[in-house]
C-alpha positions in Angstrom: 0.0 0.0 0.0 1.2 3.5 -0.8 1.5 6.2 1.9 -1.0 8.9 2.4 -0.3 11.6 -0.3 -3.1 14.0 0.5 -4.5 15.2 3.8 -8.0 13.8 4.3 -7.5 10.7 2.2 -6.2 7.2 2.9 -5.6 4.3 0.5 -7.4 1.0 1.0 -7.2 -2.3 -0.8 -10.3 -3.3 -2.8 -11.4 -6.0 -5.1 -13.0 -4.7 -8.3 -15.7 -7.0 -9.8 -16.6 -6.1 -13.3 -18.4 -8.3 -15.9 -17.3 -11.5 -14.1 -13.7 -10.4 -13.8 -12.0 -9.7 -10.4 -8.9 -7.5 -10.0 -7.2 -6.1 -6.9 -6.8 -2.3 -6.8 -6.1 0.5 -4.5 -8.9 2.9 -3.7 -8.6 6.3 -2.0 -11.2 6.9 0.7 -12.2 10.0 2.7 -10.9 10.1 6.3 -13.6 10.0 9.0 -12.5 10.4 12.6 -14.0 11.7 15.9 -13.3 15.4 16.5 -14.1 16.6 20.0 -14.9 20.3 20.6 -14.1 21.6 24.1 -14.8 25.1 25.5 -12.9 26.2 28.6 -12.3 22.6 29.3 -15.9 21.5 28.9 -16.6 18.8 26.3 -19.5 19.9 24.2 -19.6 17.8 21.1 -17.9 15.0 19.3 -18.4 15.1 15.5 -17.4 12.5 13.0 -15.4 14.7 10.5 -12.5 14.8 8.1 -9.5 16.1 10.1 -8.5 18.9 7.7 -9.0 22.6 8.0 -9.5 22.1 11.7 -8.9 25.8 12.6 -11.8 26.7 10.2 -14.0 24.0 11.6 -13.4 25.0 15.2 -14.3 28.6 14.6 -17.1 27.9 12.2 -18.8 25.4 14.5 -18.7 27.9 17.4 -20.3 30.6 15.3 -22.8 28.4 13.5 -24.0 26.8 16.7 -24.3 30.2 18.5 -21.7 29.3 21.1 -20.1 32.7 20.4 -21.4 35.7 18.5 -18.2 36.9 16.8 -14.7 35.6 16.1 -13.3 38.0 18.7 -15.0 35.9 21.4 -13.2 32.7 20.3 -9.6 31.5 20.6 -8.4 28.0 19.6 -5.8 27.3 22.2 -4.8 23.7 21.4 -5.2 20.9 18.9 -4.5 17.5 20.4 -4.2 14.6 17.9 -4.3 11.0 19.2 -4.9 7.5 18.0 -8.6 7.7 18.6 -9.2 11.2 17.2 -8.6 14.9 17.6 -9.6 17.3 20.4 -10.0 21.0 19.6 -9.6 23.1 22.8 -11.1 26.6 22.6 -11.4 29.5 25.1 -14.6 31.6 25.2 -15.8 34.4 27.5 -17.2 33.3 30.8 -20.7 34.6 29.9 -20.7 32.4 26.8 -19.4 29.5 28.8 -22.2 29.9 31.4 -24.8 29.9 28.6 -23.2 26.9 27.1 -23.5 24.9 30.3 -27.1 25.8 30.4 -27.8 24.0 27.1 -25.0 21.5 27.2 -25.4 18.5 24.9 -23.0 15.7 24.2 -23.3 14.7 20.5 -22.0 11.5 19.0 -21.9 13.3 15.7 -22.6 11.4 12.5 -21.8 12.4 8.9 -25.5 12.5 8.1 -26.9 14.1 11.2 -26.3 17.5 12.7 -28.9 17.2 15.5 -28.0 13.8 17.0 -28.0 14.0 20.8 -30.0 17.2 21.3 -31.5 16.8 24.7 -34.9 18.2 24.0 -37.1 19.4 21.2 -36.5 23.0 22.4 -32.8 22.5 22.2 -33.0 21.0 18.7 -35.1 24.0 17.3 -33.7 27.0 19.0 -34.9 30.4 17.8 -32.8 31.9 15.0 -31.9 35.5 14.3 -33.2 37.2 11.2 -30.6 37.9 8.6 -29.9 41.3 7.0 -31.7 42.4 3.8 -28.7 42.2 1.4 -27.1 41.1 -0.8 -28.7 41.1 -4.3 -27.4 38.2 -6.4 -28.2 37.5 -10.0 -29.2 33.9 -10.8 -26.4 33.7 -13.3 -23.9 34.2 -10.5 -25.4 31.3 -8.6 -25.1 29.0 -11.6 -21.5 30.2 -12.2 -20.7 29.6 -8.5 -21.7 25.9 -8.8 -19.8 25.5 -12.1 -16.7 26.8 -10.3 -17.4 24.7 -7.2 -17.6 21.5 -9.4 -14.0 22.2 -10.4 -12.7 22.9 -6.9 -13.2 19.7 -4.9 -9.8 17.9 -4.8 -10.9 15.4 -2.1 -14.1 14.4 -3.8 -12.2 14.1 -7.1 -10.0 11.4 -5.6 -12.5 9.5 -3.5 -16.0 10.4 -4.5 -17.1 10.6 -0.9 -16.7 14.2 0.2 -19.3 17.0 0.5 -18.3 20.6 -0.2 -19.5 24.0 0.9 -18.3 27.2 -0.6 -18.7 30.8 0.4 -18.9 32.9 -2.7 -18.6 36.7 -2.9 -17.9 38.5 -6.1 -15.3 36.5 -7.9 -13.9 34.9 -4.8 -14.7 31.2 -4.1 -13.7 29.8 -0.7 -14.2 26.0 -0.7 -14.0 23.5 2.2 -14.7 19.7 2.0 -15.6 17.1 4.6 -17.2 13.7 4.9 -20.2 15.5 6.6 -22.1 18.2 4.8 -22.7 20.1 8.1 -19.0 20.0 8.9 -18.2 21.3 5.4 -20.5 24.3 6.1 -18.9 24.9 9.5 -15.5 24.9 7.8 -16.6 27.3 5.1 -18.1 29.7 7.7 -14.9 29.5 9.8 -12.7 30.1 6.7 -14.6 33.2 5.6 -13.9 34.8 9.0 -10.2 33.7 8.9 -9.6 34.9 5.4 -7.2 37.8 5.0 -8.9 40.2 4.9 -12.0 38.6 6.5 -15.1 38.3 4.2 -18.5 39.6 5.4 -21.0 36.7 5.7 -23.8 39.0 4.6 -22.1 39.9 1.3 -22.1 36.5 -0.4 -23.8 33.2 -0.7 -23.3 29.7 0.7 -23.3 27.0 -1.9 -23.5 23.3 -0.8 -23.2 20.1 -2.8 -25.8 18.4 -0.8 -29.5 18.7 0.0 -30.6 21.8 2.0 -31.5 20.6 5.5 -32.7 22.5 8.5 -29.3 22.3 10.1 -27.6 23.9 7.1 -30.1 26.8 6.9 -29.8 27.3 10.7 -26.1 27.4 10.6 -26.2 29.9 7.8 -28.7 32.1 9.6 -26.7 32.1 12.9 -23.5 33.1 10.9 -25.3 35.9 9.1 -25.4 34.3 5.7 -28.4 35.6 3.8 -28.4 33.3 0.7 -28.1 29.5 0.7 -28.0 27.5 -2.6 -28.0 23.7 -2.7 -27.3 21.2 -5.5 -30.0 18.9 -4.3 -33.5 19.1 -2.6 -34.5 21.2 0.4 -36.5 19.8 3.3 -39.8 21.2 4.4 -38.4 22.4 7.7 -35.4 24.0 5.9 -37.9 26.1 3.8 -40.0 27.1 6.7 -36.9 28.0 8.7 -35.5 30.1 5.8 -38.8 32.0 5.5 -38.8 32.7 9.3 -35.2 33.9 9.2 -35.7 36.1 6.1 -33.1 34.0 4.3 -33.0 33.2 0.6 -33.1 29.5 -0.1 -32.4 28.1 -3.6 -32.2 24.4 -4.4 -31.8 22.0 -7.4 -29.1 24.2 -8.9 -28.1 22.2 -11.9 -28.2 22.2 -15.7 -28.8 25.9 -15.9 -31.9 26.0 -13.7 -32.8 26.3 -10.0 -35.9 26.5 -7.7 -36.3 29.5 -5.4 -38.2 28.6 -2.2 -37.8 31.8 -0.1 -36.4 35.3 -0.2 -36.8 35.7 -4.0 -36.4 39.5 -3.6 -32.6 39.1 -3.3 -32.3 37.5 -6.8 -31.6 40.7 -8.8 
């Protein structure tokens, strides 16, 4: 077996069966490992994620989950890698920590579920802030963003098993990949704030290569993103959540067309 040549990927032996023929081959697979998120020493969540762009993930998760309200309230103080996974240790203000203890949950995160382990219905569906009125985005820009995103997924190109999320503003395309679609969104949100200079969440759109679930819309709203566009279908709750948060939700972006489910006034 060859060594790992790209972060986030590992080689595995496989047997290819094709038209009655069998042949051994080496296949690249996306890494999936437990990533623990701790705040002021308190373990809050364990997500199954691809261990790349962890600084972006740590900040983006904190913002998208409402743990902090701005990057200024967050500091990643240590990244501890072990045989069983990765621990991300962050420091947050005492007031945020007290609020976190009040709604503490311990997720066993899964690549397909962003709400696993929520302790109550109220915790799962916390109120969301309304997003600002702007920006105005032409449908042609959304289509162009997905065309560019299709060419900017190195992990998925190698393994076929990665989701991608991109923050798009003007001609800038900031892409992050992960085994989990929610994790990819967290990474993209963290990356836009860590960019130099930082990008304003309310100035662009969030493009995802998955369906538009409630959790993706909720993360976008908490981060101040006003436009979410998805390659696949939206869920009913995602549409209702987008409407309540004054967020523009576009889905089925493919083959030169799209469906607009909420916030059509932003599509200039």
